[in-house]
C-alpha positions, 0 to 999 in steps of 0.5 A: 932179447931178440925180437924173434925170441920175444914173438916166439915166447909170446906165441908159446905162452898163448898156446900154453894158455889155450891148451890149459883152457881146453883141458880144464874147460869143464872145471872152469865152467862149473866154477863160473856157474857157481860164482854166477849163482853167488853174484845173482843171490848177492844182487837179489839181496841188495835189490831187496834191501834197497827196495825195502829201504826206498819203499818199505816201512811206515812213513808219517806225514810229519816226516814229509813236512819236516823234510820239506822244511829242511830242504826249504831252509837249505835252499835259502842259505 
């Protein structure tokens, strides 16, 4: 293909994409808003689970002592 044809088809493609975005902007905005809410909810659930696993639950002093022994033994190797 000739270089002029390639440039012309590229510009035509950009024009078509722009017109489609212009025409369907409200529907795209609604879709993005619903996806945004889903992402926020998933991130909140992940953060809550991570925080609960990191800071929640009952810890015993014996767990800390056992972990300290395991770390010390691993460092000796």
